[in-house]
C-alpha positions in Angstrom: -1.9 -21.6 -9.1 -1.5 -24.6 -11.5 -5.3 -24.8 -11.7 -5.5 -21.1 -12.7 -3.0 -21.6 -15.5 -4.8 -24.7 -16.8 -8.2 -23.2 -16.4 -7.2 -20.2 -18.5 -6.7 -22.4 -21.4 -10.0 -24.2 -21.0 -12.5 -21.4 -20.2 -12.3 -19.2 -23.3 -15.6 -20.6 -24.7 -18.4 -18.5 -23.4 -20.7 -19.1 -20.4 -24.4 -19.2 -19.6 -25.5 -16.3 -17.5 -28.7 -16.3 -15.4 -30.3 -12.9 -15.4 -33.7 -12.3 -13.9 -34.5 -16.0 -14.1 -33.8 -16.1 -17.9 -31.0 -17.9 -19.5 -28.9 -15.8 -21.8 -25.6 -16.5 -23.5 -22.9 -13.9 -22.8 -19.4 -14.3 -24.0 -17.3 -14.2 -20.7 -14.5 -16.7 -21.1 -13.2 -15.8 -17.6 -16.5 -16.2 -15.8 -15.5 -19.2 -13.7 -12.0 -17.8 -13.0 -13.0 -14.7 -11.1 -13.6 -16.6 -7.9 -9.9 -17.4 -8.0 -9.3 -13.8 -7.1 -10.0 -14.9 -3.5 -6.6 -16.7 -3.5 -5.1 -13.3 -2.7 -6.8 -12.8 0.7 -6.7 -16.5 1.3 -2.9 -16.3 1.3 -3.2 -14.9 4.8 -4.9 -18.1 5.9 -2.2 -20.4 4.5 1.0 -19.6 6.5 0.3 -21.5 9.7 -1.0 -24.6 8.0 1.9 -24.7 5.5 4.5 -24.2 8.2 2.8 -26.8 10.4 2.7 -29.4 7.6 6.1 -28.8 6.0 8.2 -27.3 8.8 9.4 -24.6 6.3 9.3 -21.2 8.0 9.6 -19.5 4.6 5.8 -19.9 4.3 5.3 -17.1 6.7 6.3 -15.0 3.6 3.8 -16.7 1.3 2.2 -13.4 0.4 5.3 -11.9 -1.4 6.1 -15.4 -2.8 2.7 -15.4 -4.5 2.4 -11.8 -5.5 6.0 -11.0 -6.4 7.2 -14.4 -7.8 4.4 -16.8 -8.7 2.1 -14.4 -10.4 4.8 -12.7 -12.6 5.9 -16.2 -13.7 2.3 -17.3 -14.5 1.7 -14.0 -16.3 4.7 -14.9 -18.5 3.5 -18.5 -19.0 -0.2 -17.9 -19.6 0.3 -14.6 -21.5 -2.3 -12.2 -22.8 -6.0 -12.2 -21.9 -7.2 -11.4 -25.4 -11.0 -11.4 -24.8 -13.3 -8.4 -24.6 -17.0 -8.4 -23.7 -19.4 -7.7 -26.6 -21.6 -4.6 -26.7 -24.7 -6.7 -26.7 -23.6 -8.5 -23.5 -22.9 -5.3 -21.5 -26.1 -5.0 -19.6 -26.4 -8.6 -18.8 -22.8 -8.8 -17.5 -23.3 -5.6 -15.5 -26.4 -6.9 -13.8 -25.2 -10.4 -13.1 -24.8 -10.5 -9.3 -22.3 -13.4 -9.5 -19.5 -10.9 -10.2 -20.5 -8.7 -7.2 -20.2 -11.7 -4.9 -16.7 -12.3 -6.1 -15.8 -8.9 -4.6 -18.1 -9.2 -1.6 -16.5 -12.5 -0.5 -13.1 -10.8 -0.5 -14.0 -9.0 2.7 -14.8 -11.9 5.1 -11.7 -13.9 3.9 -9.6 -10.7 4.4 -10.9 -10.2 7.9 -10.5 -13.8 9.0 -6.9 -13.7 7.9 -6.3 -10.6 9.9 -7.9 -12.2 13.0 -5.7 -15.3 12.7 -2.6 -13.2 12.2 -3.3 -11.1 15.2 -3.6 -14.2 17.4 -0.2 -15.3 16.1 1.4 -11.9 16.6 0.1 -12.0 20.2 1.8 -15.4 20.9 5.4 -16.2 21.7 5.8 -19.1 19.2 7.0 -17.0 16.3 10.3 -15.3 16.0 10.5 -11.6 15.1 11.5 -12.6 11.6 8.5 -14.9 11.2 6.1 -12.2 12.5 7.6 -9.8 10.0 7.0 -12.3 7.2 3.4 -12.7 8.4 3.0 -8.9 8.5 4.3 -8.6 5.0 1.9 -11.3 3.8 -1.0 -9.5 5.5 0.2 -6.1 4.1 0.0 -7.4 0.5 -3.5 -8.7 1.2 -4.3 -5.3 2.7 -3.1 -3.6 -0.5 -5.0 -5.9 -2.7 -8.0 -5.3 -0.4 -7.7 -1.6 -1.4 -8.2 -2.7 -5.0 -11.4 -4.5 -3.9 -12.4 -1.3 -2.2 -11.6 0.6 -5.4 -14.1 -1.5 -7.4 -16.8 -1.3 -4.7 -16.2 2.5 -4.1 -17.0 3.4 -7.7 -20.5 2.0 -7.4 -23.6 4.1 -6.7 -25.2 1.4 -4.5 -25.0 2.4 -0.8 -24.2 -1.2 0.3 -21.1 -1.4 -2.0 -19.9 2.0 -0.9 -20.0 0.9 2.7 -18.3 -2.3 1.9 -15.5 -0.3 0.2 -14.9 1.6 3.5 -14.8 -1.7 5.4 -12.2 -3.1 2.9 -10.1 0.0 3.6 -10.1 -0.5 7.3 -7.2 -3.0 7.4 -4.9 -0.5 5.6 -6.2 2.5 7.6 -6.3 4.3 4.2 -9.9 5.3 4.3 -9.3 8.7 2.8 -8.7 6.9 -0.5 -12.5 6.5 -0.8 -12.7 10.3 -1.2 -9.5 11.1 -3.0 -9.7 8.4 -5.6 -13.2 9.1 -6.8 -13.3 12.9 -6.5 -9.7 13.8 -6.8 -7.7 11.3 -8.9 -10.4 10.7 -11.5 -10.8 14.4 -12.0 -7.1 15.4 -12.2 -5.6 12.1 -13.5 -2.7 12.5 -16.0 -2.1 16.2 -15.1 0.5 17.9 -12.9 -2.2 18.6 -10.4 -2.8 15.0 -9.5 -0.5 13.7 -6.8 -1.2 10.0 -7.8 0.0 10.5 -11.4 3.8 9.9 -11.6 5.9 12.2 -13.7 8.5 11.3 -16.3 11.9 11.2 -14.5 10.4 10.8 -11.1 11.5 7.6 -9.3 9.2 5.5 -7.3 10.9 6.5 -4.1 10.4 10.2 -4.9 6.8 9.5 -5.9 5.7 7.6 -2.8 5.8 10.4 -0.2 4.5 13.0 -2.7 1.5 10.8 -3.6 0.7 9.7 -0.1 0.9 13.2 1.4 -0.7 14.9 -1.6 -3.6 12.4 -1.7 -4.2 12.9 2.1 -4.3 16.6 1.8 -6.5 16.5 -1.2 -9.0 14.2 0.4 -9.4 16.5 3.4 -9.9 19.5 1.2 -12.4 17.7 -1.0 -14.5 16.4 1.9 -14.5 19.7 3.7 -15.7 21.3 0.4 -18.5 18.7 0.0 -19.7 19.1 3.6 -19.6 22.9 3.4 -21.8 22.8 0.3 -24.3 20.9 2.4 -24.0 23.3 5.3 -22.3 20.7 7.5 -19.2 20.8 9.7 -16.2 18.5 9.5 -17.2 16.7 12.7 -20.3 15.1 11.2 -21.6 11.5 10.9 -21.9 12.1 7.1 -18.2 12.7 6.8 -16.9 9.9 4.5 -13.4 10.1 5.7 -14.3 10.0 9.4 -16.6 7.1 8.7 -13.8 5.1 7.1 -11.2 6.1 9.7 -13.6 5.1 12.4 -13.8 1.6 11.0 -10.0 1.3 11.3 -10.1 2.5 14.9 -12.8 0.0 15.7 -11.0 -2.8 13.9 -7.5 -2.1 15.4 -9.0 -1.3 18.8 -11.0 -4.5 18.9 -8.1 -6.6 17.9 -5.9 -5.0 20.6 -8.6 -5.4 23.2 -8.7 -9.2 22.4 -5.0 -9.9 21.8 -3.2 -7.1 23.6 -1.6 -3.7 22.7 1.7 -5.3 21.6 0.1 -6.4 18.3 -0.1 -2.7 17.3 3.3 -2.5 15.6 2.4 -5.4 13.4 -0.9 -3.9 12.5 0.8 -0.6 11.6 3.5 -2.4 9.6 1.0 -4.4 7.5 -1.1 -1.2 7.0 2.0 0.7 5.7 2.9 -2.2 3.3 -0.7 -2.2 2.0 -0.7 1.5 1.4 2.8 1.3 -0.2 1.5 -1.4 -2.6 -1.4 0.8 -3.6 0.8 3.8 -4.2 3.3 1.7 -6.2 0.5 0.6 -8.5 -0.5 4.2 -8.8 3.0 5.0 -10.0 2.9 2.3 -12.7 -0.6 3.3 -13.9 0.1 6.8 -15.3 3.8 7.3 -15.4 4.8 10.2 -17.7 1.3 10.5 -19.3 -0.3 13.9 -19.8 -3.8 14.7 -21.0 -4.1 17.2 -23.9 -5.3 20.8 -23.4 -8.5 22.1 -25.0 -8.6 25.4 -26.9 -9.9 27.1 -23.8 -6.9 26.0 -21.8 -8.7 23.4 -19.7 -7.7 19.7 -19.7 -9.4 17.5 -22.2 -11.6 14.7 -21.0 -9.6 11.6 -19.9 -9.2 9.1 -22.7 -7.8 5.6 -22.9 -4.4 7.1 -24.0 -3.9 8.6 -20.6 -3.4 5.4 -18.6 -1.0 2.5 -19.0 -2.8 -0.7 -19.9 -1.8 -4.4 -19.5 -3.9 -7.4 -20.5 -2.0 -10.2 -18.8 -4.6 -12.8 -17.9 -3.4 -13.9 -14.5 -3.0 -10.5 -12.9 -6.3 -9.5 -14.5 -8.0 -12.2 -12.5 -6.2 -11.3 -9.2 -6.9 -7.6 -9.5 -10.4 -7.7 -11.0 -9.3 -6.1 -14.3 -7.5 -3.2 -12.7 -4.9 -3.6 -15.5 -7.6 -2.5 -18.0 -7.0 0.9 -16.5 -7.3 2.9 -19.7 -11.0 1.8 -20.1 -11.6 2.3 -16.4 -10.6 6.0 -16.5 -12.3 6.6 -19.7 -15.5 4.9 -18.4 -15.3 4.8 -14.6 -18.9 3.6 -14.2 -18.2 0.3 -15.8 -18.0 -2.8 -13.5 -14.8 -4.8 -13.6 -16.3 -7.6 -15.7 -17.2 -5.2 -18.5 -13.9 -3.5 -18.9 -12.1 -3.8 -22.2 -8.6 -3.6 -23.5 -8.2 -1.2 -26.4 -5.5 -0.7 -29.0 -5.1 3.0 -28.6 -4.1 2.7 -24.9 -0.3 2.6 -24.2 0.7 -0.9 -23.3 3.0 -2.0 -20.5 5.6 -4.7 -21.4 4.3 -6.9 -18.5 1.6 -7.3 -15.9 1.3 -5.1 -12.8 2.8 -7.7 -10.6 6.0 -7.7 -12.7 6.1 -3.9 -13.2 6.0 -3.1 -9.4 9.2 -5.1 -9.1 10.7 -3.1 -12.0 9.6 0.2 -10.5 11.5 -0.6 -7.3 14.8 -0.2 -9.3 14.8 3.3 -10.8 17.5 2.8 -13.4 15.8 -0.4 -14.7 12.4 1.4 -14.7 13.7 4.3 -16.7 15.4 1.9 -19.2 12.1 0.0 -19.6 9.6 2.9 -19.5 11.1 6.2 -20.6 11.4 5.3 -24.2 7.9 4.0 -24.2 6.6 7.3 -23.0 8.5 9.0 -25.8 7.2 6.6 -28.4 3.6 7.1 -27.1 3.9 10.8 -27.9 5.5 10.3 -31.3 8.9 11.4 -30.2 7.6 14.7 -28.8 8.8 14.7 -25.2 7.2 18.0 -24.5 3.8 16.3 -24.5 4.7 14.2 -21.5 4.1 14.9 -17.8 7.7 15.7 -16.8 9.0 16.1 -13.2 9.4 19.9 -12.8 12.9 19.8 -11.2 14.2 17.4 -14.0 12.3 19.2 -16.9 15.2 21.2 -18.2 17.6 18.2 -18.1 15.1 15.9 -19.8 14.2 18.4 -22.5 17.8 19.1 -23.2 18.6 15.4 -23.5 15.9 15.1 -26.2 16.8 18.2 -28.0 13.6 20.0 -27.1 13.2 23.7 -26.0 12.4 24.3 -22.4 
């Protein structure tokens, strides 16, 4: 972690990129930092060694310590990223396979950590509390693994799309592969999108609505796609069944080796991973609403329809997920080419900090509701408001229902 903070100050100078055997200069000050994103899945490898060497059982909880404590502190210390790729470097950055390997390597580290954890859950050396800490650490790795799947799943290359499904196996959230790409990106920042949080809606109200709504939407979308191809649901080409099958094989294989009694811990870490994903969803679009065109249809998604954050440390750990405004406006861009733009609404802190704020609804409303209002120039009617709280919110702001 210290190395990341120090490296951030030293690497903003440009890097030599090898593309098709030719040397070309591309301004990517974070080039050598991206590999540090593997610290996230590697946190699942650390607990046993840290506890063994220090005797401190708190290290079974190293995942939440890193994600919810150390990263927010480093975000505050290191500050803003402040660098954007140049137009002339876009193609070279996109085609540089180094960046792909930074996401590819996430998967084996992730799976090795799950294997080690399963062996520990199967043993009698750990107390229930220690096993719960290990499951929480694995759950956060699982949730960050969904982010790696998110990056891979947006690609057109068959290999990367299959790797996305593998990355989703640990969280058993394989339907995300369908819902995110064909549901969320189409309906984002509208009342029709279950993954877009509404003004006045707490995180705890949002979580079940998004999880259930996203599940239902993914089923409907995949059924529709298969029907267009004249194929039934029970088909080897069903993307959801492919992804779910990987979870069944993964969990079944682990239970075959270590025993069925590891199943509760596998389920717990999967639930935590899915919860982390949905919490990030809550942060990304809270209260934002796309404009309507003259024909009544929703306007194309713009950078103004997603909350943006450019904190350097979380940018590295989440492969630029925080540059969410550019991602939704240009979903085909690889993570290394995403930009931060001034027209996007800005969060007051990085995602790692904001998910902590979101867990406390009064604090979240105090921090975010006025920012939504300011984003729309004081016109609260332009926001995506929770239906059952709409009249109350409009009245509070002196607007007509």
